[in-house]
Residue, then its C-alpha position, 0 to 999 in steps of 0.5 A: m093269402s087274401k083268401l086264407l085271411q078274408g073274414r077272420k075275426k082275429i089276425i095275429a101278426v108275429e114279427n121281429n120288429y117293434q113297428a109291425q112293418g110286415a103287417e102294414v105291408l099286408a094291409e097295404k097290399t091286400g086291405i087285410f089288417a092285423t087285429d093283434f100283434i106279437l112283436k120282438w125287437t131285440g134281434r133274437p129269434i122268437t121262441r116257441e115258448e114266446i109265441i105260446y105266451g104271446v097267443k095266451q096274452v092276446l086271447n086274454g085281451e092284450k092287443r100288442v105283446v112285446l117280447s124281450g126274452g134273450a135280450 
C-alpha cells in the first residue's frame, strides 16, 4: 500500500464512518495521510453514484464530503 500511495498529491479516503478512522490507521502505520475524505455515517452502503458525486466535489476543492443518501 505504501508503494502505491507514496508521492501522490491527492489521496481520497472513502469510508463508512464520520471520523475517517481507517485513514487515521493508514497514517499511523505508514505515515501516508489522506488529503480528502468522502464519508458516510448513516450505516447504509455507499453507492457508485455517491462516490462519483464525492469525487466531483473533491475535484472542485471540497476537502470533506459527507454523504447522507439512504438515511
